[in-house]
C-alpha positions as CSV (number, residue, x, y, z in Angstrom):
1,M,154.5,151.2,47.9
2,A,152.4,154.1,48.4
3,R,153.7,157.7,47.9
4,S,150.8,159.3,49.6
5,P,148.6,158.1,52.4
6,I,146.0,155.3,51.6
7,L,145.1,154.8,55.3
8,R,143.3,157.7,57.0
9,G,142.9,157.9,60.8
10,E,139.3,158.7,60.6
11,W,138.7,155.1,59.1
12,V,140.5,153.3,61.9
13,R,138.4,152.3,65.0
14,R,139.7,152.3,68.3
15,G,141.4,148.9,69.6
16,T,142.8,148.3,66.0
17,H,146.3,147.3,65.3
18,V,147.9,148.6,62.0
19,D,150.9,147.1,60.3
20,L,152.7,149.5,58.0
21,I,155.0,147.7,55.8
22,G,154.9,149.0,52.2
23,A,156.8,152.3,52.6
24,F,160.5,152.3,52.9
25,T,161.8,155.7,51.6
26,P,161.6,159.3,52.8
27,D,159.0,160.0,50.0
28,M,156.6,157.0,50.8
29,R,153.9,156.5,53.3
30,E,150.8,154.6,53.8
31,A,149.1,156.2,56.8
32,D,148.2,159.9,57.3
33,D,149.2,162.2,60.1
34,T,145.9,161.6,61.9
35,L,146.5,157.9,62.1
36,I,150.1,158.2,63.3
37,A,149.3,160.8,65.8
38,A,146.3,158.7,67.0
39,G,148.5,155.5,67.6
40,L,150.9,154.1,69.9
41,V,153.8,153.6,67.2
42,Y,156.6,151.2,67.5
43,V,159.0,150.6,64.7
44,D,161.3,147.8,63.7
45,F,164.6,149.6,64.2
46,M,164.9,153.3,65.6
47,E,168.1,154.0,63.9
48,T,166.9,153.3,60.3
49,V,163.2,154.5,60.8
50,M,163.4,157.8,62.4
51,D,165.3,159.8,59.7
52,Q,164.8,157.6,56.7
53,I,161.2,156.5,56.5
54,G,158.4,158.9,55.2
55,E,155.8,157.2,57.5
56,I,157.7,158.8,60.5
57,T,159.7,161.7,58.9
58,Q,156.8,163.4,57.2
59,P,154.5,163.5,60.3
60,I,157.5,164.9,62.3
61,A,158.2,167.5,59.6
62,S,154.4,168.5,59.5
63,G,154.3,169.0,63.4
64,A,151.7,166.2,63.7
65,I,154.1,164.3,66.1
66,D,157.5,164.8,67.6
67,R,160.3,162.1,67.8
68,S,159.1,161.2,71.4
69,H,155.7,159.8,69.8
70,I,157.7,156.9,68.7
71,R,157.4,154.6,71.7
72,G,160.1,152.1,70.7
73,D,161.6,149.4,68.4
74,L,161.3,145.7,68.4
75,Y,164.3,145.5,70.9
76,D,162.2,147.7,73.3
77,L,159.1,145.5,72.8
78,V,160.8,142.3,73.9
79,A,162.7,144.0,76.9
80,A,161.3,143.1,80.4
81,G,158.9,145.5,81.7
82,T,157.9,147.1,78.4
83,T,154.3,147.7,77.8
84,S,152.5,148.6,74.6
85,R,148.6,148.7,74.7
86,Q,147.2,149.7,78.1
87,S,143.6,149.5,77.1
88,D,141.5,147.8,74.6
89,D,140.6,151.1,72.9
90,Q,144.1,152.1,72.0
91,I,145.3,152.0,68.4
92,T,148.5,150.3,68.0
93,I,150.8,150.8,65.1
94,F,153.9,148.9,63.8
95,K,156.0,150.5,61.2
96,N,158.4,148.0,59.5
97,G,161.0,150.1,57.6
98,G,162.8,147.0,56.5
99,G,166.5,146.3,57.5
100,A,169.3,144.0,57.1
101,H,169.1,143.1,60.7
102,L,165.6,141.4,59.9
103,D,167.1,139.5,57.1
104,L,170.0,138.3,59.2
105,M,167.6,137.2,62.0
106,M,165.6,135.2,59.4
107,A,168.7,133.6,57.9
108,S,169.9,132.6,61.3
109,Y,166.5,131.0,61.9
110,V,166.7,129.1,58.6
111,V,170.1,127.8,59.3
112,D,169.2,126.7,62.8
113,A,166.2,124.8,61.4
114,V,168.0,123.2,58.5
115,N,170.6,122.1,61.0
116,A,168.3,120.9,63.6
């Protein structure tokens, strides 16, 4: 639940995958602008993350990235023909802003498992 970056882009080696899960408000973030700008960034759900999560809104506000830098969300990642990393030296980032849709997916999974 960091309010300022605790991961710096200069610390992250090429080919690393970073999951960002602890910041979920506009004034919270874990990664600095350098890391966000260096990575191929995917998010859990575009509609909630783009305007409400500091991990994304702050680098956009500072000019480090623009909205098009965010490559897509979970829906895009599972779509046919979608690619993420194109080489082993790229940094990939997944920003989970948290959302009720994920809770619903897990609840559905649990109900299905119990009823199986």
